[in-house]
C-alpha positions in Angstrom: 46.9 68.6 -113.1 48.9 69.1 -109.8 46.0 68.2 -107.4 46.2 64.0 -108.0 42.5 63.5 -105.8 39.6 65.8 -105.2 40.2 66.9 -101.4 40.2 70.4 -102.2 37.0 70.4 -104.7 34.8 70.5 -101.0 36.8 73.5 -99.9 35.8 75.4 -102.9 32.8 74.8 -103.1 32.6 75.7 -99.1 33.8 79.2 -100.3 31.7 79.4 -102.7 28.8 79.2 -100.7 29.6 81.3 -98.6 30.7 84.2 -100.9 26.7 83.3 -101.8 25.7 84.0 -98.1 28.2 87.1 -98.1 26.5 88.8 -101.6 23.1 87.5 -100.0 24.1 89.7 -96.5 25.0 92.4 -98.8 21.8 92.5 -101.1 19.8 92.4 -97.5 21.9 95.2 -95.9 21.3 97.1 -99.2 25.3 97.4 -99.9 27.0 98.3 -103.2 29.0 96.2 -105.5 32.0 98.8 -104.4 31.3 98.1 -100.4 31.2 93.8 -101.4 34.2 94.6 -103.1 36.0 96.9 -99.8 34.4 93.9 -98.0 36.4 91.4 -100.3 39.6 93.2 -100.9 41.8 90.7 -98.2 40.4 87.5 -99.6 41.5 89.4 -103.7 44.6 90.2 -102.8 45.6 86.4 -101.0 44.2 85.0 -104.3 46.4 87.4 -106.3 49.5 87.2 -103.9 49.0 83.7 -104.4 49.1 83.5 -108.6 45.2 82.7 -108.8 44.3 86.2 -109.9 46.3 88.4 -112.4 43.9 88.6 -115.4 41.2 86.9 -116.0 40.2 83.7 -114.1 38.8 81.0 -116.4 37.3 77.8 -115.0 39.0 74.7 -116.9 37.0 73.1 -120.0 35.3 70.8 -119.3 34.4 71.6 -115.9 32.0 73.6 -114.2 32.6 75.7 -111.4 31.5 74.5 -108.1 28.4 75.2 -106.7 25.7 74.4 -104.6 22.4 73.8 -105.5 19.2 74.1 -103.0 15.5 72.7 -103.4 13.0 75.6 -101.8 12.7 73.7 -98.9 16.2 73.6 -98.2 16.4 77.3 -98.6 13.3 77.5 -96.3 14.6 76.0 -93.9 18.3 77.8 -93.9 15.9 80.9 -94.3 14.5 80.2 -90.7 17.2 78.6 -89.4 19.7 82.2 -90.0 17.1 83.9 -87.8 16.0 81.6 -85.4 17.9 81.5 -81.8 19.5 78.6 -80.2 16.8 77.9 -78.0 14.5 77.6 -80.7 16.8 75.3 -83.0 17.7 73.3 -80.0 14.1 72.6 -79.3 13.1 72.0 -83.0 15.8 69.4 -83.1 14.9 67.8 -79.8 11.3 67.1 -81.5 12.5 66.2 -84.3 15.0 63.3 -82.4 11.3 62.3 -80.7 9.7 61.8 -83.6 11.8 59.8 -84.9 12.5 57.8 -81.8 8.0 57.3 -81.7 8.3 56.0 -85.6 10.9 53.3 -84.6 9.6 52.6 -81.4 6.3 51.9 -83.6 8.3 49.8 -86.3 9.8 47.8 -83.3 6.2 47.0 -82.0 4.5 45.7 -84.9 7.5 43.5 -86.0 7.6 42.2 -82.4 3.9 41.0 -82.9 4.4 39.2 -86.0 2.8 41.0 -88.3 5.4 41.1 -91.1 
């Protein structure tokens, strides 16, 4: 094996995740497989020129292709974040930080009075 560590495994996972987003966008825009193929042509050409793609590409035995599995809540949050404005995202983040700060303050107050 040419790679002695798993440095690029995360990068490949990100590429797979990005392609999933492109597929999702294509589906939302009702694009057909040919249109998606045209969109992906530069990447396919780069992989072919690098010798990665020629005929078929099989994953090595005993290894699964890297995937990203999201829970239903994570998918819902991602869906909302994709459509939210920067202002709304900032407000949501600040709200979460304030709530976390309040929980931390309550925890300190509870331990200060010797109730542990």
